[in-house]
C-alpha positions in Angstrom: -2.4 43.7 -16.6 -4.0 40.4 -16.1 -1.9 37.2 -15.4 -2.8 34.2 -17.2 -1.4 30.8 -16.5 -1.2 28.3 -19.3 -3.2 25.4 -18.7 -0.2 23.0 -18.8 1.7 25.3 -16.5 -1.0 25.1 -14.1 -1.5 21.4 -13.9 2.3 20.8 -13.4 2.1 23.2 -10.6 -0.9 21.3 -9.1 0.6 18.1 -9.6 4.0 19.1 -7.8 2.1 20.5 -4.9 0.1 17.2 -4.6 3.6 15.1 -4.6 5.1 17.4 -1.9 2.7 16.2 1.0 1.8 18.1 4.1 4.6 20.0 6.0 6.1 18.2 8.8 5.3 19.0 12.4 8.1 21.5 13.6 8.9 22.4 17.2 8.7 20.2 20.5 6.7 16.9 20.2 4.3 15.6 22.8 6.3 13.1 24.9 3.4 11.2 25.5 2.4 10.7 21.8 6.1 10.0 21.0 5.9 7.2 23.5 2.6 5.9 22.3 4.1 5.9 18.7 7.4 4.3 19.9 5.0 1.4 21.2 3.6 0.8 17.8 4.7 -2.3 16.3 4.1 -4.7 13.7 4.2 -8.5 13.7 3.5 -9.9 10.5 2.6 -13.1 11.6 -0.3 -11.4 14.0 -1.5 -9.8 10.7 -1.8 -13.1 9.1 -3.9 -14.4 11.9 -5.9 -11.5 11.8 -6.4 -11.5 7.8 -7.1 -15.4 7.9 -9.6 -15.3 10.7 -11.6 -12.4 8.9 -11.4 -14.4 5.6 -12.0 -17.9 7.0 -15.4 -16.3 8.7 -16.4 -15.4 5.2 -15.7 -19.1 3.8 -12.3 -17.7 1.9 -9.0 -19.6 1.8 -6.0 -18.5 3.8 -3.0 -16.3 2.7 0.5 -16.6 3.5 3.2 -14.3 4.1 5.4 -13.4 0.9 8.9 -11.9 1.3 8.3 -10.0 -2.1 4.9 -8.7 -0.7 6.6 -7.6 2.3 9.7 -5.9 0.7 6.9 -4.2 -1.6 4.8 -3.1 1.6 7.6 -1.8 3.3 9.2 0.3 0.2 5.8 1.8 -0.1 5.2 2.6 3.5 8.6 4.2 3.6 8.0 6.3 0.7 4.5 7.5 2.1 6.7 8.8 5.2 9.5 10.3 3.2 6.9 12.5 1.2 4.2 12.6 4.2 1.6 11.8 1.6 -1.0 8.8 2.0 -0.9 7.9 -1.6 -0.6 4.8 -3.8 2.0 6.5 -6.3 4.1 7.7 -3.1 6.6 4.8 -4.2 6.0 5.1 -7.8 2.8 4.2 -9.8 1.0 1.0 -8.1 1.3 -0.5 -11.6 5.0 0.4 -12.0 5.7 -1.2 -8.6 3.6 -4.5 -9.4 5.5 -5.0 -12.4 9.0 -4.2 -10.7 8.0 -7.0 -7.9 7.0 -9.3 -10.9 3.5 -10.0 -10.0 0.4 -10.3 -12.1 -1.2 -6.8 -11.7 -4.9 -8.0 -12.4 -4.6 -10.0 -9.0 -3.0 -7.9 -6.7 -4.3 -5.1 -4.2 -3.0 -2.8 -2.0 -4.5 -1.1 1.3 -3.2 1.9 2.7 -3.6 3.5 6.2 -2.2 6.1 8.4 -2.9 7.1 12.0 -3.6 3.7 13.4 -1.6 2.8 16.5 -2.2 -1.2 16.2 -2.5 -3.7 13.5 -5.8 -4.2 15.0 -6.8 -0.8 14.5 -5.5 -0.8 10.8 -7.5 -3.9 9.9 -10.5 -2.4 11.5 -10.3 0.7 9.7 -9.8 -1.5 6.3 -12.7 -3.7 7.1 -15.0 -0.5 7.7 -14.0 0.7 4.0 -15.7 -1.3 1.5 -13.1 -0.8 -1.3 -10.4 -1.6 1.3 -12.6 -4.5 2.5 -13.2 -5.9 -1.0 -9.1 -6.2 -1.0 -9.4 -8.2 2.3 -11.9 -10.7 0.7 -10.2 -10.9 -2.7 -11.2 -14.5 -3.4 -8.0 -15.3 -5.6 -5.5 -14.0 -2.7 -2.9 -16.5 -1.3 -0.2 -14.4 -0.2 0.4 -11.2 1.8 2.6 -8.6 2.7 2.3 -6.0 5.3 4.3 -2.9 6.5 4.4 -0.3 9.0 6.8 3.1 8.8 6.3 5.6 11.6 7.7 9.3 11.9 6.3 11.5 14.8 6.7 14.5 12.6 4.5 13.2 10.0 0.7 14.0 9.6 -0.2 10.4 10.2 2.8 9.5 12.1 2.0 5.6 11.8 1.8 4.5 8.2 0.4 1.0 7.1 0.7 -0.8 3.8 -1.0 -4.3 3.1 -0.6 -6.0 -0.3 -2.4 -9.2 -1.2 -2.1 -11.4 -4.4 -2.8 -14.4 -5.9 -0.4 -17.1 -7.0 1.9 -15.6 -10.0 0.8 -16.7 -13.3 3.2 -18.1 -15.9 4.2 -15.6 -18.4 4.9 -16.6 -22.0 7.6 -14.7 -23.8 7.6 -14.7 -27.5 10.9 -14.4 -29.6 10.7 -12.9 -33.2 8.8 -15.0 -35.7 7.1 -16.9 -32.8 3.5 -17.1 -33.4 0.6 -17.0 -31.0 -1.9 -19.9 -31.0 -5.1 -18.8 -33.2 -8.4 -19.4 -31.5 -10.4 -22.2 -32.9 
C-alpha cells in the first residue's frame, strides 16, 4: 500500500520542522570555547560609533540609540537563541514585531548575525553582505537598536540583531464618518 501525505499536511510538517531550529549541543563543552564566548560582550555606544563612522564615510547622517529599537532587537536575539534558529520570524513576523513596537514598517530594517565573537566581526559580516549593507546604509535611518544573546549549546553560540529606523511618522486615525481629503 502506498502512503500519500496530503499537501496541506506536508506543508504543515515542513513548517513546524523549520520552526524547531537545530538541536542543541549535548555533552561536555570545550572550556576554551565557553571562555571565549563568555568574553563576548556588546557596548551599544561602541556599536553606534562603528555604525556612524561607516555611515559618515559614505556621506550619510548619524544614527542614535533608541530604547524601543534596543528592546525590539533584544527580544529578537533572545527568541533566536530560544529557537536555535537564525530567522527574522523567530520572535514573530518582522512586520508584526515592527507594528508592536509602534514603528513605520516602510522605514525599518533588521540585520541578523550568528557566530560573530565581537561587534566588529558582526559589522564586518553585515558590510560584506549586499542586503545587510543596504540596511546599514539606509538613507532615512536616524535611530538604531542592537542586541546580543548567547548560549554555548546553540548552533551559532553568539546571536546578533541590529534594527535601524527612520523617525516615526505621525499616524492619522479616522473616526466613523471622517473623510479622507480628496486629491485635487
